[in-house]
Each structure stands twice: as C-alpha cells, then as structure tokens.
Backbone of each chain as nested JSON, in Angstrom:
{
  "chains": [
    {"id": "A", "residues": [
      {"number": 1, "name": "MET", "atoms": {"N": [38.247, 129.701, 30.37], "CA": [37.676, 128.201, 29.984], "C": [37.266, 127.66, 30.974]}},
      {"number": 2, "name": "ARG", "atoms": {"N": [38.177, 127.984, 32.525], "CA": [37.752, 127.12, 33.69], "C": [36.207, 126.808, 33.967]}},
      {"number": 3, "name": "GLU", "atoms": {"N": [35.552, 127.96, 34.18], "CA": [34.083, 128.137, 34.638], "C": [33.404, 127.313, 33.687]}},
      {"number": 4, "name": "PRO", "atoms": {"N": [33.187, 127.483, 32.523], "CA": [32.083, 126.843, 31.627], "C": [32.331, 125.374, 31.413]}},
      {"number": 5, "name": "THR", "atoms": {"N": [33.626, 124.79, 31.51], "CA": [33.59, 123.463, 31.623], "C": [33.157, 122.551, 32.76]}},
      {"number": 6, "name": "LEU", "atoms": {"N": [33.317, 123.282, 34.033], "CA": [32.798, 122.866, 35.071], "C": [31.224, 123.148, 35.252]}},
      {"number": 7, "name": "LYS", "atoms": {"N": [30.916, 124.337, 34.692], "CA": [29.331, 124.365, 34.565], "C": [28.888, 123.095, 33.824]}},
      {"number": 8, "name": "ALA", "atoms": {"N": [29.191, 123.009, 32.467], "CA": [29.025, 121.813, 32.01], "C": [28.809, 120.416, 32.518]}},
      {"number": 9, "name": "PHE", "atoms": {"N": [29.964, 120.1, 33.147], "CA": [30.021, 119.058, 34.072], "C": [28.947, 118.621, 34.749]}},
      {"number": 10, "name": "GLY", "atoms": {"N": [28.767, 119.93, 35.701], "CA": [27.762, 120.006, 36.604], "C": [26.047, 119.834, 36.068]}},
      {"number": 11, "name": "GLN", "atoms": {"N": [25.985, 120.239, 35.009], "CA": [24.893, 120.121, 34.43], "C": [24.683, 118.4, 33.961]}},
      {"number": 12, "name": "GLU", "atoms": {"N": [25.766, 118.014, 33.512], "CA": [25.712, 116.695, 33.283], "C": [25.401, 115.818, 34.294]}},
      {"number": 13, "name": "VAL", "atoms": {"N": [26.256, 116.155, 35.499], "CA": [25.485, 115.401, 36.795], "C": [24.418, 115.385, 37.188]}},
      {"number": 14, "name": "ARG", "atoms": {"N": [23.945, 116.741, 36.834], "CA": [22.416, 117.044, 37.233], "C": [21.556, 116.204, 36.348]}},
      {"number": 15, "name": "HIS", "atoms": {"N": [21.751, 116.185, 34.994], "CA": [20.919, 115.312, 34.194], "C": [21.041, 113.814, 34.515]}},
      {"number": 16, "name": "TRP", "atoms": {"N": [21.995, 113.153, 34.711], "CA": [21.8, 111.668, 35.255], "C": [21.358, 111.477, 36.34]}},
      {"number": 17, "name": "ARG", "atoms": {"N": [21.765, 112.501, 37.606], "CA": [21.125, 112.37, 38.737], "C": [19.298, 112.35, 38.666]}},
      {"number": 18, "name": "ALA", "atoms": {"N": [18.989, 113.139, 37.881], "CA": [17.304, 113.526, 37.692], "C": [16.658, 111.957, 37.04]}},
      {"number": 19, "name": "GLU", "atoms": {"N": [17.476, 111.463, 36.102], "CA": [17.444, 110.672, 35.419], "C": [17.335, 109.203, 36.022]}},
      {"number": 20, "name": "ARG", "atoms": {"N": [18.002, 108.89, 37.353], "CA": [17.85, 108.212, 38.289], "C": [16.94, 108.349, 39.564]}},
      {"number": 21, "name": "ARG", "atoms": {"N": [16.515, 109.229, 39.46], "CA": [15.722, 110.114, 40.505], "C": [16.344, 110.013, 41.645]}},
      {"number": 22, "name": "LEU", "atoms": {"N": [17.397, 110.511, 41.888], "CA": [18.249, 110.353, 43.17], "C": [18.303, 111.73, 43.491]}},
      {"number": 23, "name": "SER", "atoms": {"N": [18.253, 112.166, 44.976], "CA": [18.314, 113.535, 45.567], "C": [19.819, 113.676, 45.729]}},
      {"number": 24, "name": "GLN", "atoms": {"N": [20.35, 114.985, 45.804], "CA": [21.497, 115.186, 45.797], "C": [22.156, 114.402, 47.114]}},
      {"number": 25, "name": "GLU", "atoms": {"N": [21.154, 114.648, 48.195], "CA": [21.794, 113.983, 49.415], "C": [21.755, 112.134, 49.511]}},
      {"number": 26, "name": "VAL", "atoms": {"N": [20.886, 112.037, 48.946], "CA": [21.029, 110.214, 48.628], "C": [22.399, 109.971, 47.72]}},
      {"number": 27, "name": "LEU", "atoms": {"N": [22.412, 110.788, 46.68], "CA": [23.827, 110.602, 45.635], "C": [25.029, 110.702, 46.672]}},
      {"number": 28, "name": "ALA", "atoms": {"N": [25.017, 111.896, 47.513], "CA": [26.472, 112.143, 48.526], "C": [26.508, 111.53, 49.267]}},
      {"number": 29, "name": "ASP", "atoms": {"N": [25.503, 110.566, 49.919], "CA": [25.834, 109.487, 50.939], "C": [26.439, 108.391, 50.143]}},
      {"number": 30, "name": "GLN", "atoms": {"N": [25.564, 107.719, 49.13], "CA": [26.161, 106.905, 48.289], "C": [27.525, 107.016, 47.887]}},
      {"number": 31, "name": "CYS", "atoms": {"N": [28.029, 108.233, 47.487], "CA": [29.07, 108.453, 46.876], "C": [30.641, 108.663, 48.148]}},
      {"number": 32, "name": "GLY", "atoms": {"N": [29.517, 108.549, 49.566], "CA": [30.707, 108.884, 50.365], "C": [31.014, 110.51, 50.389]}},
      {"number": 33, "name": "PHE", "atoms": {"N": [30.411, 111.397, 49.734], "CA": [30.65, 113.049, 49.724], "C": [30.1, 113.672, 51.114]}},
      {"number": 34, "name": "HIS", "atoms": {"N": [30.206, 114.784, 51.149], "CA": [29.843, 115.903, 52.102], "C": [28.403, 116.153, 51.437]}},
      {"number": 35, "name": "ARG", "atoms": {"N": [27.413, 116.403, 52.213], "CA": [25.976, 116.506, 51.671], "C": [25.907, 117.851, 50.979]}},
      {"number": 36, "name": "THR", "atoms": {"N": [26.773, 118.888, 50.871], "CA": [26.652, 120.29, 50.126], "C": [27.795, 119.827, 48.819]}},
      {"number": 37, "name": "TYR", "atoms": {"N": [28.612, 118.609, 48.791], "CA": [29.411, 118.707, 47.679], "C": [28.623, 118.463, 46.028]}},
      {"number": 38, "name": "ILE", "atoms": {"N": [27.573, 117.872, 46.337], "CA": [26.774, 117.412, 44.837], "C": [26.304, 118.904, 44.52]}},
      {"number": 39, "name": "GLY", "atoms": {"N": [25.754, 119.724, 45.098], "CA": [24.985, 121.186, 45.061], "C": [26.084, 122.101, 44.223]}},
      {"number": 40, "name": "GLN", "atoms": {"N": [27.601, 121.857, 45.082], "CA": [28.517, 122.797, 44.715], "C": [29.109, 122.265, 43.085]}},
      {"number": 41, "name": "ILE", "atoms": {"N": [28.921, 120.909, 43.177], "CA": [29.388, 120.346, 41.823], "C": [28.268, 120.657, 40.674]}},
      {"number": 42, "name": "GLU", "atoms": {"N": [27.175, 120.741, 40.741], "CA": [26.215, 121.016, 40.178], "C": [26.195, 122.286, 39.425]}},
      {"number": 43, "name": "ARG", "atoms": {"N": [26.729, 123.147, 40.154], "CA": [26.607, 124.546, 40.144], "C": [27.927, 125.064, 39.555]}},
      {"number": 44, "name": "GLY", "atoms": {"N": [29.075, 123.972, 39.111], "CA": [30.391, 124.593, 38.588], "C": [31.262, 125.044, 39.589]}},
      {"number": 45, "name": "GLU", "atoms": {"N": [30.884, 124.7, 40.888], "CA": [31.602, 125.627, 41.822], "C": [32.856, 124.416, 41.882]}},
      {"number": 46, "name": "ARG", "atoms": {"N": [32.847, 123.427, 41.767], "CA": [34.194, 122.634, 41.822], "C": [34.666, 122.272, 40.684]}},
      {"number": 47, "name": "ASN", "atoms": {"N": [36.179, 122.014, 41.064], "CA": [37.062, 121.117, 39.962], "C": [37.087, 119.72, 40.658]}},
      {"number": 48, "name": "PRO", "atoms": {"N": [36.332, 118.673, 39.987], "CA": [36.534, 117.415, 40.824], "C": [37.746, 116.497, 40.386]}},
      {"number": 49, "name": "SER", "atoms": {"N": [38.175, 115.9, 41.186], "CA": [39.328, 114.853, 40.909], "C": [38.894, 113.775, 40.189]}},
      {"number": 50, "name": "LEU", "atoms": {"N": [39.944, 113.18, 39.624], "CA": [39.306, 112.056, 38.515], "C": [38.636, 111.134, 39.073]}},
      {"number": 51, "name": "ILE", "atoms": {"N": [39.219, 110.516, 40.521], "CA": [38.739, 109.698, 41.41], "C": [37.341, 110.141, 42.001]}},
      {"number": 52, "name": "ASN", "atoms": {"N": [37.003, 111.081, 42.061], "CA": [35.702, 111.61, 42.459], "C": [34.723, 111.651, 41.287]}},
      {"number": 53, "name": "VAL", "atoms": {"N": [35.164, 112.096, 40.0], "CA": [34.388, 111.781, 38.829], "C": [33.946, 110.188, 38.339]}},
      {"number": 54, "name": "LEU", "atoms": {"N": [34.766, 109.291, 38.844], "CA": [34.781, 107.829, 38.639], "C": [33.492, 107.533, 39.432]}},
      {"number": 55, "name": "THR", "atoms": {"N": [33.966, 107.91, 40.868], "CA": [32.619, 107.672, 41.794], "C": [31.378, 107.956, 41.93]}},
      {"number": 56, "name": "LEU", "atoms": {"N": [31.451, 109.356, 41.036], "CA": [30.026, 109.926, 40.429], "C": [29.256, 108.991, 39.443]}},
      {"number": 57, "name": "CYS", "atoms": {"N": [30.24, 108.656, 38.581], "CA": [29.569, 107.906, 37.54], "C": [29.189, 106.511, 37.892]}},
      {"number": 58, "name": "ARG", "atoms": {"N": [29.8, 106.086, 38.706], "CA": [29.357, 104.66, 39.302], "C": [28.03, 104.623, 40.211]}},
      {"number": 59, "name": "HIS", "atoms": {"N": [28.16, 105.756, 40.7], "CA": [26.749, 105.738, 41.636], "C": [25.498, 106.238, 40.721]}},
      {"number": 60, "name": "LEU", "atoms": {"N": [25.709, 106.925, 39.627], "CA": [24.642, 107.4, 38.874], "C": [24.55, 106.29, 37.846]}},
      {"number": 61, "name": "GLY", "atoms": {"N": [25.298, 105.128, 37.685], "CA": [25.048, 104.094, 36.943], "C": [24.822, 104.57, 35.541]}},
      {"number": 62, "name": "VAL", "atoms": {"N": [26.157, 105.389, 34.95], "CA": [26.366, 105.745, 33.821], "C": [27.667, 105.037, 33.28]}},
      {"number": 63, "name": "SER", "atoms": {"N": [28.191, 104.984, 32.567], "CA": [29.565, 104.466, 31.966], "C": [30.418, 105.512, 31.673]}},
      {"number": 64, "name": "LEU", "atoms": {"N": [31.622, 105.333, 31.542], "CA": [32.539, 106.583, 31.599], "C": [32.462, 106.994, 30.04]}},
      {"number": 65, "name": "PRO", "atoms": {"N": [32.498, 106.206, 29.148], "CA": [31.816, 106.635, 27.265], "C": [30.931, 107.1, 27.269]}},
      {"number": 66, "name": "GLU", "atoms": {"N": [29.805, 106.786, 28.128], "CA": [28.155, 107.445, 27.979], "C": [28.056, 108.804, 28.639]}},
      {"number": 67, "name": "PHE", "atoms": {"N": [29.167, 108.832, 29.477], "CA": [29.203, 110.055, 30.582], "C": [29.474, 110.991, 29.692]}},
      {"number": 68, "name": "PHE", "atoms": {"N": [30.84, 110.559, 29.213], "CA": [31.574, 111.813, 28.216], "C": [31.459, 111.943, 26.944]}},
      {"number": 69, "name": "ILE", "atoms": {"N": [30.534, 111.081, 25.963], "CA": [30.025, 111.463, 25.142], "C": [29.138, 112.751, 25.199]}},
      {"number": 70, "name": "ARG", "atoms": {"N": [28.51, 112.93, 26.254], "CA": [27.159, 113.839, 26.285], "C": [28.148, 114.694, 27.04]}},
      {"number": 71, "name": "TYR", "atoms": {"N": [28.979, 114.553, 27.619], "CA": [29.891, 116.021, 28.212], "C": [30.547, 116.467, 27.124]}},
      {"number": 72, "name": "GLU", "atoms": {"N": [31.397, 115.916, 26.131], "CA": [32.249, 116.573, 24.976], "C": [30.954, 117.387, 23.943]}},
      {"number": 73, "name": "ALA", "atoms": {"N": [29.876, 116.462, 23.968], "CA": [28.75, 117.279, 23.208], "C": [28.497, 118.79, 23.701]}},
      {"number": 74, "name": "ALA", "atoms": {"N": [28.15, 118.745, 25.123], "CA": [28.027, 119.825, 25.884], "C": [29.001, 120.832, 25.762]}},
      {"number": 75, "name": "LEU", "atoms": {"N": [30.438, 120.359, 25.929], "CA": [31.261, 121.315, 25.917], "C": [31.423, 122.349, 24.623]}},
      {"number": 76, "name": "GLY", "atoms": {"N": [30.842, 121.659, 23.37], "CA": [30.869, 122.058, 22.162], "C": [30.282, 123.614, 22.287]}},
      {"number": 77, "name": "THR", "atoms": {"N": [28.892, 123.132, 22.96], "CA": [27.997, 124.623, 22.967], "C": [28.563, 125.711, 23.923]}},
      {"number": 78, "name": "PHE", "atoms": {"N": [29.537, 125.057, 24.383], "CA": [30.461, 126.377, 25.414], "C": [31.726, 127.073, 24.593]}},
      {"number": 79, "name": "ALA", "atoms": {"N": [31.993, 126.403, 23.399], "CA": [33.286, 126.59, 22.906], "C": [33.411, 128.279, 22.0]}}
    ]},
    {"id": "B", "residues": [
      {"number": 1, "name": "MET", "atoms": {"N": [40.832, 101.135, 46.27], "CA": [40.739, 101.033, 44.669], "C": [41.322, 102.387, 44.332]}},
      {"number": 2, "name": "ARG", "atoms": {"N": [41.735, 103.174, 45.019], "CA": [42.572, 104.338, 44.811], "C": [43.397, 103.949, 43.655]}},
      {"number": 3, "name": "GLU", "atoms": {"N": [44.504, 103.593, 43.993], "CA": [45.663, 103.043, 43.44], "C": [45.521, 102.614, 41.977]}},
      {"number": 4, "name": "PRO", "atoms": {"N": [44.913, 101.631, 41.849], "CA": [44.874, 100.908, 40.436], "C": [44.147, 101.665, 39.483]}},
      {"number": 5, "name": "THR", "atoms": {"N": [43.124, 102.418, 39.7], "CA": [42.33, 103.557, 38.961], "C": [43.342, 104.64, 38.374]}},
      {"number": 6, "name": "LEU", "atoms": {"N": [44.395, 105.287, 39.576], "CA": [44.962, 105.944, 38.809], "C": [46.393, 105.574, 38.067]}},
      {"number": 7, "name": "LYS", "atoms": {"N": [46.858, 104.23, 38.278], "CA": [47.55, 103.597, 37.676], "C": [47.291, 103.358, 36.326]}},
      {"number": 8, "name": "ALA", "atoms": {"N": [46.17, 103.127, 36.122], "CA": [45.561, 102.642, 34.911], "C": [45.315, 104.001, 33.934]}},
      {"number": 9, "name": "PHE", "atoms": {"N": [44.908, 105.117, 34.627], "CA": [44.684, 106.439, 34.226], "C": [46.207, 106.881, 33.267]}},
      {"number": 10, "name": "GLY", "atoms": {"N": [47.28, 106.587, 34.315], "CA": [48.503, 107.017, 33.865], "C": [48.942, 106.123, 32.715]}},
      {"number": 11, "name": "GLN", "atoms": {"N": [48.451, 104.706, 32.526], "CA": [49.257, 103.96, 31.49], "C": [48.513, 104.379, 30.175]}},
      {"number": 12, "name": "GLU", "atoms": {"N": [47.192, 105.052, 30.249], "CA": [46.28, 105.423, 29.049], "C": [46.833, 106.809, 28.655]}},
      {"number": 13, "name": "VAL", "atoms": {"N": [47.65, 107.626, 29.782], "CA": [48.254, 108.788, 29.28], "C": [49.095, 108.351, 28.346]}},
      {"number": 14, "name": "ARG", "atoms": {"N": [49.989, 107.407, 28.861], "CA": [51.373, 106.977, 28.671], "C": [51.237, 106.495, 27.131]}},
      {"number": 15, "name": "HIS", "atoms": {"N": [49.977, 105.78, 26.829], "CA": [49.664, 105.095, 25.673], "C": [49.632, 106.349, 24.666]}},
      {"number": 16, "name": "TRP", "atoms": {"N": [48.732, 107.336, 25.013], "CA": [48.567, 108.316, 23.803], "C": [49.325, 109.222, 23.653]}},
      {"number": 17, "name": "ARG", "atoms": {"N": [50.188, 109.274, 24.589], "CA": [51.606, 110.175, 24.499], "C": [52.509, 109.177, 23.503]}},
      {"number": 18, "name": "ALA", "atoms": {"N": [52.819, 108.378, 23.445], "CA": [53.793, 107.302, 22.701], "C": [52.925, 107.636, 21.071]}},
      {"number": 19, "name": "GLU", "atoms": {"N": [51.813, 107.209, 21.471], "CA": [50.944, 107.298, 19.769], "C": [51.445, 108.5, 19.441]}},
      {"number": 20, "name": "ARG", "atoms": {"N": [51.286, 109.647, 19.972], "CA": [51.39, 110.924, 19.407], "C": [53.058, 111.39, 19.361]}},
      {"number": 21, "name": "ARG", "atoms": {"N": [54.154, 110.346, 19.624], "CA": [55.274, 110.406, 19.628], "C": [55.859, 112.065, 20.483]}},
      {"number": 22, "name": "LEU", "atoms": {"N": [55.153, 112.345, 21.7], "CA": [55.579, 113.428, 22.617], "C": [56.264, 112.9, 23.576]}},
      {"number": 23, "name": "SER", "atoms": {"N": [57.494, 113.833, 23.887], "CA": [58.135, 113.427, 25.219], "C": [57.204, 114.144, 26.223]}},
      {"number": 24, "name": "GLN", "atoms": {"N": [57.485, 113.608, 27.537], "CA": [56.905, 113.82, 28.78], "C": [56.854, 115.645, 28.756]}},
      {"number": 25, "name": "GLU", "atoms": {"N": [58.268, 116.17, 28.673], "CA": [58.291, 117.684, 28.661], "C": [57.788, 118.335, 27.583]}},
      {"number": 26, "name": "VAL", "atoms": {"N": [57.898, 117.819, 26.333], "CA": [56.951, 118.667, 25.345], "C": [55.433, 118.658, 25.758]}},
      {"number": 27, "name": "LEU", "atoms": {"N": [54.719, 117.538, 26.337], "CA": [53.462, 117.627, 26.646], "C": [53.292, 118.347, 27.948]}},
      {"number": 28, "name": "ALA", "atoms": {"N": [54.146, 118.392, 28.767], "CA": [54.031, 119.056, 30.07], "C": [53.792, 120.663, 29.549]}},
      {"number": 29, "name": "ASP", "atoms": {"N": [54.962, 121.169, 28.635], "CA": [54.998, 122.528, 28.249], "C": [53.673, 122.664, 27.523]}},
      {"number": 30, "name": "GLN", "atoms": {"N": [53.191, 121.985, 26.512], "CA": [52.185, 122.349, 26.035], "C": [50.854, 122.505, 26.901]}},
      {"number": 31, "name": "CYS", "atoms": {"N": [50.865, 121.675, 27.834], "CA": [49.476, 121.798, 28.865], "C": [49.753, 122.882, 29.68]}},
      {"number": 32, "name": "GLY", "atoms": {"N": [50.989, 123.354, 29.812], "CA": [51.331, 124.491, 31.064], "C": [51.383, 123.888, 32.255]}},
      {"number": 33, "name": "PHE", "atoms": {"N": [51.87, 122.525, 32.31], "CA": [52.092, 121.616, 33.716], "C": [53.404, 121.87, 34.131]}},
      {"number": 34, "name": "HIS", "atoms": {"N": [53.988, 121.464, 35.043], "CA": [55.274, 121.512, 35.552], "C": [55.867, 119.989, 34.994]}},
      {"number": 35, "name": "ARG", "atoms": {"N": [57.174, 120.386, 34.523], "CA": [57.77, 119.389, 34.003], "C": [57.933, 117.717, 34.575]}},
      {"number": 36, "name": "THR", "atoms": {"N": [57.452, 117.858, 35.775], "CA": [57.651, 116.415, 36.542], "C": [55.999, 115.918, 36.65]}},
      {"number": 37, "name": "TYR", "atoms": {"N": [55.239, 116.775, 36.478], "CA": [53.701, 116.272, 36.497], "C": [53.188, 115.01, 35.694]}},
      {"number": 38, "name": "ILE", "atoms": {"N": [53.669, 115.07, 34.325], "CA": [53.279, 113.956, 33.7], "C": [53.711, 112.484, 34.164]}},
      {"number": 39, "name": "GLY", "atoms": {"N": [55.195, 112.86, 34.311], "CA": [55.788, 111.589, 35.038], "C": [54.838, 110.898, 36.154]}},
      {"number": 40, "name": "GLN", "atoms": {"N": [54.782, 112.062, 36.869], "CA": [53.763, 111.643, 38.377], "C": [52.166, 111.149, 37.9]}},
      {"number": 41, "name": "ILE", "atoms": {"N": [51.769, 111.649, 36.953], "CA": [50.869, 111.302, 36.545], "C": [50.85, 109.651, 35.714]}},
      {"number": 42, "name": "GLU", "atoms": {"N": [51.531, 109.304, 35.055], "CA": [51.989, 108.14, 34.384], "C": [52.125, 107.226, 35.16]}},
      {"number": 43, "name": "ARG", "atoms": {"N": [52.786, 107.354, 36.48], "CA": [53.021, 106.67, 37.517], "C": [51.973, 106.238, 38.38]}},
      {"number": 44, "name": "GLY", "atoms": {"N": [50.728, 107.025, 37.986], "CA": [49.674, 106.578, 38.925], "C": [49.969, 107.574, 40.682]}},
      {"number": 45, "name": "GLU", "atoms": {"N": [50.702, 108.582, 40.34], "CA": [50.786, 109.219, 41.85], "C": [50.217, 110.278, 42.051]}},
      {"number": 46, "name": "ARG", "atoms": {"N": [49.37, 110.71, 40.779], "CA": [48.429, 111.961, 40.98], "C": [46.825, 111.66, 40.639]}},
      {"number": 47, "name": "ASN", "atoms": {"N": [46.031, 111.987, 41.396], "CA": [44.694, 111.985, 41.176], "C": [44.461, 113.263, 40.226]}},
      {"number": 48, "name": "PRO", "atoms": {"N": [44.455, 113.625, 39.085], "CA": [44.483, 114.937, 38.237], "C": [43.132, 115.36, 38.624]}},
      {"number": 49, "name": "SER", "atoms": {"N": [42.901, 116.693, 38.225], "CA": [41.462, 117.389, 38.416], "C": [40.76, 117.108, 37.051]}},
      {"number": 50, "name": "LEU", "atoms": {"N": [39.491, 117.484, 37.094], "CA": [38.73, 117.324, 35.514], "C": [39.386, 118.196, 34.68]}},
      {"number": 51, "name": "ILE", "atoms": {"N": [39.886, 119.418, 35.009], "CA": [40.396, 120.248, 34.151], "C": [41.393, 120.001, 33.588]}},
      {"number": 52, "name": "ASN", "atoms": {"N": [42.339, 119.326, 34.495], "CA": [43.895, 118.622, 33.95], "C": [43.445, 117.63, 33.233]}},
      {"number": 53, "name": "VAL", "atoms": {"N": [42.556, 116.878, 33.397], "CA": [42.301, 115.506, 32.557], "C": [41.858, 116.131, 31.187]}},
      {"number": 54, "name": "LEU", "atoms": {"N": [40.871, 117.107, 31.116], "CA": [40.196, 117.951, 29.598], "C": [41.781, 118.415, 28.974]}},
      {"number": 55, "name": "THR", "atoms": {"N": [42.432, 119.14, 29.878], "CA": [44.049, 119.719, 29.161], "C": [44.511, 118.468, 28.712]}},
      {"number": 56, "name": "LEU", "atoms": {"N": [45.06, 117.537, 29.309], "CA": [45.593, 116.288, 29.243], "C": [45.268, 115.563, 27.469]}},
      {"number": 57, "name": "CYS", "atoms": {"N": [43.792, 115.678, 27.357], "CA": [43.145, 114.753, 26.356], "C": [43.074, 116.192, 25.406]}},
      {"number": 58, "name": "ARG", "atoms": {"N": [43.026, 117.12, 25.057], "CA": [43.058, 118.241, 24.324], "C": [44.709, 117.975, 23.74]}},
      {"number": 59, "name": "HIS", "atoms": {"N": [45.361, 118.069, 24.544], "CA": [46.965, 118.34, 24.095], "C": [47.286, 116.983, 23.537]}},
      {"number": 60, "name": "LEU", "atoms": {"N": [47.063, 115.753, 23.891], "CA": [46.95, 114.246, 23.227], "C": [46.209, 114.25, 22.132]}},
      {"number": 61, "name": "GLY", "atoms": {"N": [45.426, 115.15, 21.857], "CA": [44.669, 114.785, 20.392], "C": [43.491, 113.779, 20.495]}},
      {"number": 62, "name": "VAL", "atoms": {"N": [42.852, 113.765, 21.702], "CA": [42.185, 112.343, 21.879], "C": [40.905, 112.939, 22.416]}},
      {"number": 63, "name": "SER", "atoms": {"N": [39.807, 112.578, 21.76], "CA": [38.17, 113.077, 22.129], "C": [38.064, 112.317, 23.615]}},
      {"number": 64, "name": "LEU", "atoms": {"N": [37.177, 112.974, 24.276], "CA": [37.127, 112.272, 25.716], "C": [36.331, 110.95, 25.561]}},
      {"number": 65, "name": "PRO", "atoms": {"N": [35.358, 110.897, 24.731], "CA": [34.687, 109.365, 24.675], "C": [36.027, 108.482, 24.275]}},
      {"number": 66, "name": "GLU", "atoms": {"N": [36.766, 109.023, 23.263], "CA": [37.837, 107.936, 22.826], "C": [38.642, 107.344, 24.049]}},
      {"number": 67, "name": "PHE", "atoms": {"N": [39.153, 108.641, 24.935], "CA": [40.117, 108.456, 25.967], "C": [39.087, 107.671, 27.05]}},
      {"number": 68, "name": "PHE", "atoms": {"N": [37.893, 107.705, 27.43], "CA": [37.476, 106.911, 28.523], "C": [37.011, 105.579, 28.133]}},
      {"number": 69, "name": "ILE", "atoms": {"N": [36.504, 105.603, 26.948], "CA": [36.236, 104.144, 26.627], "C": [37.417, 102.915, 26.468]}},
      {"number": 70, "name": "ARG", "atoms": {"N": [38.386, 103.708, 26.047], "CA": [39.944, 102.503, 26.709], "C": [40.222, 102.498, 28.116]}},
      {"number": 71, "name": "TYR", "atoms": {"N": [39.779, 103.822, 28.67], "CA": [40.367, 103.732, 30.119], "C": [39.355, 102.903, 30.687]}},
      {"number": 72, "name": "GLU", "atoms": {"N": [38.109, 102.866, 30.626], "CA": [36.982, 101.943, 31.064], "C": [37.553, 100.502, 31.06]}},
      {"number": 73, "name": "ALA", "atoms": {"N": [38.052, 100.4, 29.897], "CA": [38.214, 99.053, 29.355], "C": [39.583, 98.289, 30.348]}},
      {"number": 74, "name": "ALA", "atoms": {"N": [40.417, 99.246, 30.456], "CA": [41.609, 99.216, 31.113], "C": [41.202, 98.78, 32.707]}},
      {"number": 75, "name": "LEU", "atoms": {"N": [40.364, 99.763, 33.299], "CA": [39.723, 99.629, 34.766], "C": [39.202, 98.046, 34.941]}},
      {"number": 76, "name": "GLY", "atoms": {"N": [38.579, 97.597, 33.705], "CA": [38.381, 96.353, 33.861], "C": [39.279, 95.317, 34.474]}},
      {"number": 77, "name": "THR", "atoms": {"N": [40.455, 95.272, 33.782], "CA": [41.385, 94.683, 34.174], "C": [41.973, 94.659, 35.617]}},
      {"number": 78, "name": "PHE", "atoms": {"N": [41.464, 95.76, 36.312], "CA": [42.104, 96.036, 37.552], "C": [40.824, 95.769, 38.675]}},
      {"number": 79, "name": "ALA", "atoms": {"N": [39.555, 95.506, 38.021], "CA": [38.69, 95.16, 38.796], "C": [38.819, 93.964, 40.032]}}
    ]}
  ]
}
C-alpha cells in the first residue's frame, strides 16, 4: 500500500499547484524546501512528515479538510 | 510553530482513541507501531510521516476529512 498512497498524494499536490499556477521551484522556495523535493513528492517518491504536509497545504492555499477530502477520494481509486 | 502543531495533532489522536475506547497499546499493536510510539505522538514528541497518519486514522476509524476538520480547528487555537 505504500506506493499508491504516496503517488495519490503527489497527484493531489500537483493538482493544487497547477490550480495556483505555481512552478515546482517557486512552491519549493515558498515552503523552504529543497528545489528537487516537490518533484519527488509529486512522483510519490517521498513520504512527507506531517509538518511538511501542513507547510505544503498552507503555501498551496488549500485548507486541510479541502485537501484531504480530495485525497481520500483519490485513495479510493487505488484501493 | 513546530511544537504546537504536533501537540495539537497528539491531542486529536488522543481524542479519537478515547472515543473508540482503545488503549495506547492496543492501537499501537493494530497499527503495527512500537508500543511507546502512540504516547510520543500524543505528547507531540513525534512528527509522523504521511503514511503513519493514514494508518492511525484508519485504525481509529475516522475518515481523513473528519480528522483534519477537527485538527484544523484545533490549530486555530494555537495560531
């Protein structure tokens, strides 16, 4: 189950980033992350910490419930 | 900001665990975590990974949106 949940998470990050018209680099800078970290997240290659999830949502301008409603729906398609 | 967000997360885990009448040990066993991990989480001493957050919510029988609605409200009181 590891990979699909992380891939789904990455797809949600990509969805919101595209919605906000932010590049991976700009989002990384705003979050204080390494430049390559957002790409790794979006490809499902990272298992981010809670604090990094909160930081991402804040800088993507999406509330936690809003983010996790879509994410849980996406997980359904991987179950 | 690190500590308050983790403390608030721990309080939410404790809330749902009490609601389900689960001991820390039983919840840890069900999640496949070390016996001491739930206590550390509830005291805000850990920054859990996304996968561990998903595992906790699943074994607490709470949906992700439901968990994060309460958590985001709790974060407001720390802001």
